[in-house]
Chimera marker file (.cmm) of the C-alpha trace (Angstrom):
<marker_set name="trace">
<marker id="1" x="15.220" y="32.245" z="-2.918" r="1" g="1" b="0" radius="0.5"/>
<marker id="2" x="12.687" y="34.517" z="-4.649" r="1" g="1" b="0" radius="0.5"/>
<marker id="3" x="13.696" y="33.186" z="-8.081" r="1" g="1" b="0" radius="0.5"/>
<marker id="4" x="13.455" y="29.580" z="-6.931" r="1" g="1" b="0" radius="0.5"/>
<marker id="5" x="9.912" y="29.980" z="-5.660" r="1" g="1" b="0" radius="0.5"/>
<marker id="6" x="8.913" y="31.939" z="-8.750" r="1" g="1" b="0" radius="0.5"/>
<marker id="7" x="10.198" y="29.091" z="-10.903" r="1" g="1" b="0" radius="0.5"/>
<marker id="8" x="8.291" y="26.556" z="-8.796" r="1" g="1" b="0" radius="0.5"/>
<marker id="9" x="5.145" y="28.616" z="-9.236" r="1" g="1" b="0" radius="0.5"/>
<marker id="10" x="5.646" y="28.766" z="-13.008" r="1" g="1" b="0" radius="0.5"/>
<marker id="11" x="6.430" y="32.468" z="-13.348" r="1" g="1" b="0" radius="0.5"/>
<marker id="12" x="8.134" y="33.301" z="-16.673" r="1" g="1" b="0" radius="0.5"/>
<marker id="13" x="11.838" y="34.066" z="-16.105" r="1" g="1" b="0" radius="0.5"/>
<marker id="14" x="11.497" y="37.535" z="-17.657" r="1" g="1" b="0" radius="0.5"/>
<marker id="15" x="9.213" y="38.575" z="-14.796" r="1" g="1" b="0" radius="0.5"/>
<marker id="16" x="11.575" y="37.750" z="-11.894" r="1" g="1" b="0" radius="0.5"/>
<marker id="17" x="13.133" y="41.182" z="-11.385" r="1" g="1" b="0" radius="0.5"/>
<marker id="18" x="9.858" y="43.086" z="-11.750" r="1" g="1" b="0" radius="0.5"/>
<marker id="19" x="7.916" y="40.824" z="-9.415" r="1" g="1" b="0" radius="0.5"/>
<marker id="20" x="6.732" y="42.301" z="-6.109" r="1" g="1" b="0" radius="0.5"/>
<marker id="21" x="5.835" y="39.315" z="-3.926" r="1" g="1" b="0" radius="0.5"/>
<marker id="22" x="4.213" y="41.488" z="-1.244" r="1" g="1" b="0" radius="0.5"/>
<marker id="23" x="1.865" y="43.033" z="-3.801" r="1" g="1" b="0" radius="0.5"/>
<marker id="24" x="1.070" y="39.635" z="-5.310" r="1" g="1" b="0" radius="0.5"/>
<marker id="25" x="0.298" y="38.257" z="-1.877" r="1" g="1" b="0" radius="0.5"/>
<marker id="26" x="-1.968" y="41.238" z="-1.102" r="1" g="1" b="0" radius="0.5"/>
<marker id="27" x="-3.828" y="40.801" z="-4.394" r="1" g="1" b="0" radius="0.5"/>
<marker id="28" x="-4.190" y="37.064" z="-3.845" r="1" g="1" b="0" radius="0.5"/>
<marker id="29" x="-5.595" y="37.637" z="-0.341" r="1" g="1" b="0" radius="0.5"/>
<marker id="30" x="-8.101" y="40.128" z="-1.777" r="1" g="1" b="0" radius="0.5"/>
<marker id="31" x="-9.032" y="37.596" z="-4.446" r="1" g="1" b="0" radius="0.5"/>
<marker id="32" x="-9.530" y="34.829" z="-1.861" r="1" g="1" b="0" radius="0.5"/>
<marker id="33" x="-11.739" y="37.116" z="0.257" r="1" g="1" b="0" radius="0.5"/>
<marker id="34" x="-13.907" y="37.807" z="-2.793" r="1" g="1" b="0" radius="0.5"/>
<marker id="35" x="-14.155" y="34.129" z="-3.687" r="1" g="1" b="0" radius="0.5"/>
<marker id="36" x="-15.028" y="33.083" z="-0.136" r="1" g="1" b="0" radius="0.5"/>
<marker id="37" x="-17.594" y="35.857" z="0.329" r="1" g="1" b="0" radius="0.5"/>
<marker id="38" x="-19.781" y="35.180" z="-2.668" r="1" g="1" b="0" radius="0.5"/>
<marker id="39" x="-20.884" y="32.115" z="-4.635" r="1" g="1" b="0" radius="0.5"/>
<marker id="40" x="-20.857" y="34.042" z="-7.935" r="1" g="1" b="0" radius="0.5"/>
<marker id="41" x="-17.129" y="34.737" z="-7.500" r="1" g="1" b="0" radius="0.5"/>
<marker id="42" x="-16.551" y="31.071" z="-6.608" r="1" g="1" b="0" radius="0.5"/>
<marker id="43" x="-18.293" y="30.116" z="-9.840" r="1" g="1" b="0" radius="0.5"/>
<marker id="44" x="-16.121" y="32.565" z="-11.836" r="1" g="1" b="0" radius="0.5"/>
<marker id="45" x="-12.988" y="31.134" z="-10.266" r="1" g="1" b="0" radius="0.5"/>
<marker id="46" x="-14.113" y="27.592" z="-11.000" r="1" g="1" b="0" radius="0.5"/>
<marker id="47" x="-15.001" y="28.397" z="-14.610" r="1" g="1" b="0" radius="0.5"/>
<marker id="48" x="-11.780" y="30.363" z="-15.069" r="1" g="1" b="0" radius="0.5"/>
<marker id="49" x="-9.632" y="27.418" z="-14.001" r="1" g="1" b="0" radius="0.5"/>
<marker id="50" x="-11.816" y="24.545" z="-15.165" r="1" g="1" b="0" radius="0.5"/>
<marker id="51" x="-9.902" y="23.791" z="-18.372" r="1" g="1" b="0" radius="0.5"/>
<marker id="52" x="-6.444" y="24.749" z="-17.098" r="1" g="1" b="0" radius="0.5"/>
<marker id="53" x="-3.873" y="22.057" z="-16.420" r="1" g="1" b="0" radius="0.5"/>
<marker id="54" x="-2.342" y="24.153" z="-13.594" r="1" g="1" b="0" radius="0.5"/>
<marker id="55" x="-3.724" y="26.720" z="-11.129" r="1" g="1" b="0" radius="0.5"/>
<marker id="56" x="-3.190" y="30.397" z="-11.846" r="1" g="1" b="0" radius="0.5"/>
<marker id="57" x="0.338" y="31.655" z="-11.140" r="1" g="1" b="0" radius="0.5"/>
<marker id="58" x="-0.850" y="34.043" z="-8.438" r="1" g="1" b="0" radius="0.5"/>
<marker id="59" x="-2.473" y="31.188" z="-6.528" r="1" g="1" b="0" radius="0.5"/>
<marker id="60" x="0.653" y="29.024" z="-6.803" r="1" g="1" b="0" radius="0.5"/>
<marker id="61" x="2.918" y="31.856" z="-5.614" r="1" g="1" b="0" radius="0.5"/>
<marker id="62" x="0.602" y="32.578" z="-2.689" r="1" g="1" b="0" radius="0.5"/>
<marker id="63" x="0.511" y="28.919" z="-1.656" r="1" g="1" b="0" radius="0.5"/>
<marker id="64" x="4.317" y="28.727" z="-1.773" r="1" g="1" b="0" radius="0.5"/>
<marker id="65" x="4.643" y="31.899" z="0.319" r="1" g="1" b="0" radius="0.5"/>
<marker id="66" x="2.196" y="30.487" z="2.895" r="1" g="1" b="0" radius="0.5"/>
<marker id="67" x="4.113" y="27.210" z="2.909" r="1" g="1" b="0" radius="0.5"/>
<marker id="68" x="7.358" y="29.052" z="3.742" r="1" g="1" b="0" radius="0.5"/>
<marker id="69" x="5.769" y="31.389" z="6.313" r="1" g="1" b="0" radius="0.5"/>
<marker id="70" x="4.111" y="28.587" z="8.265" r="1" g="1" b="0" radius="0.5"/>
<marker id="71" x="7.518" y="26.885" z="8.601" r="1" g="1" b="0" radius="0.5"/>
<marker id="72" x="6.987" y="23.838" z="6.393" r="1" g="1" b="0" radius="0.5"/>
<marker id="73" x="9.925" y="24.697" z="4.133" r="1" g="1" b="0" radius="0.5"/>
<marker id="74" x="12.286" y="25.144" z="7.095" r="1" g="1" b="0" radius="0.5"/>
<marker id="75" x="11.139" y="21.856" z="8.675" r="1" g="1" b="0" radius="0.5"/>
<marker id="76" x="11.990" y="20.026" z="5.456" r="1" g="1" b="0" radius="0.5"/>
<marker id="77" x="15.437" y="21.642" z="5.305" r="1" g="1" b="0" radius="0.5"/>
<marker id="78" x="16.246" y="20.650" z="8.909" r="1" g="1" b="0" radius="0.5"/>
<marker id="79" x="14.666" y="17.218" z="9.003" r="1" g="1" b="0" radius="0.5"/>
<marker id="80" x="16.836" y="14.124" z="9.245" r="1" g="1" b="0" radius="0.5"/>
<marker id="81" x="15.020" y="10.931" z="8.381" r="1" g="1" b="0" radius="0.5"/>
<marker id="82" x="15.688" y="7.654" z="10.112" r="1" g="1" b="0" radius="0.5"/>
<marker id="83" x="15.519" y="4.430" z="8.159" r="1" g="1" b="0" radius="0.5"/>
<marker id="84" x="14.218" y="1.529" z="10.216" r="1" g="1" b="0" radius="0.5"/>
<marker id="85" x="16.444" y="-1.546" z="10.319" r="1" g="1" b="0" radius="0.5"/>
<marker id="86" x="15.056" y="-5.067" z="10.709" r="1" g="1" b="0" radius="0.5"/>
<marker id="87" x="16.683" y="-8.460" z="11.242" r="1" g="1" b="0" radius="0.5"/>
<marker id="88" x="16.789" y="-9.289" z="7.536" r="1" g="1" b="0" radius="0.5"/>
<marker id="89" x="18.577" y="-6.087" z="6.563" r="1" g="1" b="0" radius="0.5"/>
<marker id="90" x="16.623" y="-2.867" z="6.305" r="1" g="1" b="0" radius="0.5"/>
<marker id="91" x="13.352" y="-1.234" z="5.434" r="1" g="1" b="0" radius="0.5"/>
<marker id="92" x="13.540" y="1.347" z="2.686" r="1" g="1" b="0" radius="0.5"/>
<marker id="93" x="11.970" y="4.802" z="3.036" r="1" g="1" b="0" radius="0.5"/>
<marker id="94" x="9.291" y="3.609" z="0.579" r="1" g="1" b="0" radius="0.5"/>
<marker id="95" x="8.332" y="0.921" z="3.135" r="1" g="1" b="0" radius="0.5"/>
<marker id="96" x="9.619" y="-2.145" z="1.311" r="1" g="1" b="0" radius="0.5"/>
<marker id="97" x="11.761" y="-4.747" z="3.113" r="1" g="1" b="0" radius="0.5"/>
<marker id="98" x="15.246" y="-5.005" z="1.611" r="1" g="1" b="0" radius="0.5"/>
<marker id="99" x="17.212" y="-8.252" z="1.466" r="1" g="1" b="0" radius="0.5"/>
<marker id="100" x="20.423" y="-8.447" z="3.509" r="1" g="1" b="0" radius="0.5"/>
<marker id="101" x="22.770" y="-8.472" z="0.501" r="1" g="1" b="0" radius="0.5"/>
<marker id="102" x="21.216" y="-5.527" z="-1.391" r="1" g="1" b="0" radius="0.5"/>
<marker id="103" x="22.321" y="-1.923" z="-1.091" r="1" g="1" b="0" radius="0.5"/>
<marker id="104" x="19.574" y="-0.444" z="-3.292" r="1" g="1" b="0" radius="0.5"/>
<marker id="105" x="15.818" y="-0.857" z="-3.092" r="1" g="1" b="0" radius="0.5"/>
<marker id="106" x="14.421" y="-2.949" z="-5.942" r="1" g="1" b="0" radius="0.5"/>
<marker id="107" x="11.136" y="-1.032" z="-5.752" r="1" g="1" b="0" radius="0.5"/>
<marker id="108" x="12.201" y="2.629" z="-5.739" r="1" g="1" b="0" radius="0.5"/>
<marker id="109" x="15.971" y="2.554" z="-6.405" r="1" g="1" b="0" radius="0.5"/>
<marker id="110" x="17.074" y="4.404" z="-3.248" r="1" g="1" b="0" radius="0.5"/>
<marker id="111" x="20.310" y="3.511" z="-1.482" r="1" g="1" b="0" radius="0.5"/>
<marker id="112" x="19.443" y="1.570" z="1.671" r="1" g="1" b="0" radius="0.5"/>
<marker id="113" x="20.925" y="2.368" z="5.070" r="1" g="1" b="0" radius="0.5"/>
<marker id="114" x="22.395" y="-0.572" z="6.977" r="1" g="1" b="0" radius="0.5"/>
<marker id="115" x="22.885" y="-1.073" z="10.712" r="1" g="1" b="0" radius="0.5"/>
<marker id="116" x="26.003" y="1.104" z="10.792" r="1" g="1" b="0" radius="0.5"/>
<marker id="117" x="24.407" y="3.926" z="8.797" r="1" g="1" b="0" radius="0.5"/>
<marker id="118" x="20.847" y="4.351" z="10.055" r="1" g="1" b="0" radius="0.5"/>
<marker id="119" x="20.621" y="8.134" z="9.633" r="1" g="1" b="0" radius="0.5"/>
<marker id="120" x="19.926" y="9.446" z="6.150" r="1" g="1" b="0" radius="0.5"/>
<marker id="121" x="20.514" y="13.123" z="5.502" r="1" g="1" b="0" radius="0.5"/>
<link id1="1" id2="2" r="1" g="1" b="0" radius="0.2"/>
<link id1="2" id2="3" r="1" g="1" b="0" radius="0.2"/>
<link id1="3" id2="4" r="1" g="1" b="0" radius="0.2"/>
<link id1="4" id2="5" r="1" g="1" b="0" radius="0.2"/>
<link id1="5" id2="6" r="1" g="1" b="0" radius="0.2"/>
<link id1="6" id2="7" r="1" g="1" b="0" radius="0.2"/>
<link id1="7" id2="8" r="1" g="1" b="0" radius="0.2"/>
<link id1="8" id2="9" r="1" g="1" b="0" radius="0.2"/>
<link id1="9" id2="10" r="1" g="1" b="0" radius="0.2"/>
<link id1="10" id2="11" r="1" g="1" b="0" radius="0.2"/>
<link id1="11" id2="12" r="1" g="1" b="0" radius="0.2"/>
<link id1="12" id2="13" r="1" g="1" b="0" radius="0.2"/>
<link id1="13" id2="14" r="1" g="1" b="0" radius="0.2"/>
<link id1="14" id2="15" r="1" g="1" b="0" radius="0.2"/>
<link id1="15" id2="16" r="1" g="1" b="0" radius="0.2"/>
<link id1="16" id2="17" r="1" g="1" b="0" radius="0.2"/>
<link id1="17" id2="18" r="1" g="1" b="0" radius="0.2"/>
<link id1="18" id2="19" r="1" g="1" b="0" radius="0.2"/>
<link id1="19" id2="20" r="1" g="1" b="0" radius="0.2"/>
<link id1="20" id2="21" r="1" g="1" b="0" radius="0.2"/>
<link id1="21" id2="22" r="1" g="1" b="0" radius="0.2"/>
<link id1="22" id2="23" r="1" g="1" b="0" radius="0.2"/>
<link id1="23" id2="24" r="1" g="1" b="0" radius="0.2"/>
<link id1="24" id2="25" r="1" g="1" b="0" radius="0.2"/>
<link id1="25" id2="26" r="1" g="1" b="0" radius="0.2"/>
<link id1="26" id2="27" r="1" g="1" b="0" radius="0.2"/>
<link id1="27" id2="28" r="1" g="1" b="0" radius="0.2"/>
<link id1="28" id2="29" r="1" g="1" b="0" radius="0.2"/>
<link id1="29" id2="30" r="1" g="1" b="0" radius="0.2"/>
<link id1="30" id2="31" r="1" g="1" b="0" radius="0.2"/>
<link id1="31" id2="32" r="1" g="1" b="0" radius="0.2"/>
<link id1="32" id2="33" r="1" g="1" b="0" radius="0.2"/>
<link id1="33" id2="34" r="1" g="1" b="0" radius="0.2"/>
<link id1="34" id2="35" r="1" g="1" b="0" radius="0.2"/>
<link id1="35" id2="36" r="1" g="1" b="0" radius="0.2"/>
<link id1="36" id2="37" r="1" g="1" b="0" radius="0.2"/>
<link id1="37" id2="38" r="1" g="1" b="0" radius="0.2"/>
<link id1="38" id2="39" r="1" g="1" b="0" radius="0.2"/>
<link id1="39" id2="40" r="1" g="1" b="0" radius="0.2"/>
<link id1="40" id2="41" r="1" g="1" b="0" radius="0.2"/>
<link id1="41" id2="42" r="1" g="1" b="0" radius="0.2"/>
<link id1="42" id2="43" r="1" g="1" b="0" radius="0.2"/>
<link id1="43" id2="44" r="1" g="1" b="0" radius="0.2"/>
<link id1="44" id2="45" r="1" g="1" b="0" radius="0.2"/>
<link id1="45" id2="46" r="1" g="1" b="0" radius="0.2"/>
<link id1="46" id2="47" r="1" g="1" b="0" radius="0.2"/>
<link id1="47" id2="48" r="1" g="1" b="0" radius="0.2"/>
<link id1="48" id2="49" r="1" g="1" b="0" radius="0.2"/>
<link id1="49" id2="50" r="1" g="1" b="0" radius="0.2"/>
<link id1="50" id2="51" r="1" g="1" b="0" radius="0.2"/>
<link id1="51" id2="52" r="1" g="1" b="0" radius="0.2"/>
<link id1="52" id2="53" r="1" g="1" b="0" radius="0.2"/>
<link id1="53" id2="54" r="1" g="1" b="0" radius="0.2"/>
<link id1="54" id2="55" r="1" g="1" b="0" radius="0.2"/>
<link id1="55" id2="56" r="1" g="1" b="0" radius="0.2"/>
<link id1="56" id2="57" r="1" g="1" b="0" radius="0.2"/>
<link id1="57" id2="58" r="1" g="1" b="0" radius="0.2"/>
<link id1="58" id2="59" r="1" g="1" b="0" radius="0.2"/>
<link id1="59" id2="60" r="1" g="1" b="0" radius="0.2"/>
<link id1="60" id2="61" r="1" g="1" b="0" radius="0.2"/>
<link id1="61" id2="62" r="1" g="1" b="0" radius="0.2"/>
<link id1="62" id2="63" r="1" g="1" b="0" radius="0.2"/>
<link id1="63" id2="64" r="1" g="1" b="0" radius="0.2"/>
<link id1="64" id2="65" r="1" g="1" b="0" radius="0.2"/>
<link id1="65" id2="66" r="1" g="1" b="0" radius="0.2"/>
<link id1="66" id2="67" r="1" g="1" b="0" radius="0.2"/>
<link id1="67" id2="68" r="1" g="1" b="0" radius="0.2"/>
<link id1="68" id2="69" r="1" g="1" b="0" radius="0.2"/>
<link id1="69" id2="70" r="1" g="1" b="0" radius="0.2"/>
<link id1="70" id2="71" r="1" g="1" b="0" radius="0.2"/>
<link id1="71" id2="72" r="1" g="1" b="0" radius="0.2"/>
<link id1="72" id2="73" r="1" g="1" b="0" radius="0.2"/>
<link id1="73" id2="74" r="1" g="1" b="0" radius="0.2"/>
<link id1="74" id2="75" r="1" g="1" b="0" radius="0.2"/>
<link id1="75" id2="76" r="1" g="1" b="0" radius="0.2"/>
<link id1="76" id2="77" r="1" g="1" b="0" radius="0.2"/>
<link id1="77" id2="78" r="1" g="1" b="0" radius="0.2"/>
<link id1="78" id2="79" r="1" g="1" b="0" radius="0.2"/>
<link id1="79" id2="80" r="1" g="1" b="0" radius="0.2"/>
<link id1="80" id2="81" r="1" g="1" b="0" radius="0.2"/>
<link id1="81" id2="82" r="1" g="1" b="0" radius="0.2"/>
<link id1="82" id2="83" r="1" g="1" b="0" radius="0.2"/>
<link id1="83" id2="84" r="1" g="1" b="0" radius="0.2"/>
<link id1="84" id2="85" r="1" g="1" b="0" radius="0.2"/>
<link id1="85" id2="86" r="1" g="1" b="0" radius="0.2"/>
<link id1="86" id2="87" r="1" g="1" b="0" radius="0.2"/>
<link id1="87" id2="88" r="1" g="1" b="0" radius="0.2"/>
<link id1="88" id2="89" r="1" g="1" b="0" radius="0.2"/>
<link id1="89" id2="90" r="1" g="1" b="0" radius="0.2"/>
<link id1="90" id2="91" r="1" g="1" b="0" radius="0.2"/>
<link id1="91" id2="92" r="1" g="1" b="0" radius="0.2"/>
<link id1="92" id2="93" r="1" g="1" b="0" radius="0.2"/>
<link id1="93" id2="94" r="1" g="1" b="0" radius="0.2"/>
<link id1="94" id2="95" r="1" g="1" b="0" radius="0.2"/>
<link id1="95" id2="96" r="1" g="1" b="0" radius="0.2"/>
<link id1="96" id2="97" r="1" g="1" b="0" radius="0.2"/>
<link id1="97" id2="98" r="1" g="1" b="0" radius="0.2"/>
<link id1="98" id2="99" r="1" g="1" b="0" radius="0.2"/>
<link id1="99" id2="100" r="1" g="1" b="0" radius="0.2"/>
<link id1="100" id2="101" r="1" g="1" b="0" radius="0.2"/>
<link id1="101" id2="102" r="1" g="1" b="0" radius="0.2"/>
<link id1="102" id2="103" r="1" g="1" b="0" radius="0.2"/>
<link id1="103" id2="104" r="1" g="1" b="0" radius="0.2"/>
<link id1="104" id2="105" r="1" g="1" b="0" radius="0.2"/>
<link id1="105" id2="106" r="1" g="1" b="0" radius="0.2"/>
<link id1="106" id2="107" r="1" g="1" b="0" radius="0.2"/>
<link id1="107" id2="108" r="1" g="1" b="0" radius="0.2"/>
<link id1="108" id2="109" r="1" g="1" b="0" radius="0.2"/>
<link id1="109" id2="110" r="1" g="1" b="0" radius="0.2"/>
<link id1="110" id2="111" r="1" g="1" b="0" radius="0.2"/>
<link id1="111" id2="112" r="1" g="1" b="0" radius="0.2"/>
<link id1="112" id2="113" r="1" g="1" b="0" radius="0.2"/>
<link id1="113" id2="114" r="1" g="1" b="0" radius="0.2"/>
<link id1="114" id2="115" r="1" g="1" b="0" radius="0.2"/>
<link id1="115" id2="116" r="1" g="1" b="0" radius="0.2"/>
<link id1="116" id2="117" r="1" g="1" b="0" radius="0.2"/>
<link id1="117" id2="118" r="1" g="1" b="0" radius="0.2"/>
<link id1="118" id2="119" r="1" g="1" b="0" radius="0.2"/>
<link id1="119" id2="120" r="1" g="1" b="0" radius="0.2"/>
<link id1="120" id2="121" r="1" g="1" b="0" radius="0.2"/>
</marker_set>
């Protein structure tokens, strides 16, 4: 799982084995404390990221770790979505009404659940 989250955060693949997530998290927490404590540090952070297309890797890793620790990742893994069914057929997960004879949403392309298959895994 460590490699997957490192890839999501944009860490170069050559760094995976040398990466200490606990140390990165500690450094990121120290960094956040500095930024929150002082407007000069906030300005440095803003200027440092202003022209970047993505946030710094350490910030992305920290956000992913927080996301996992607060249970959001686990909730997504366990969640089973229900697709609402109406009299004309079904309503897609994207919210569009699907005609009775269609099995795929014309708007987003998802397969549509029918009356006999209302749970989508």
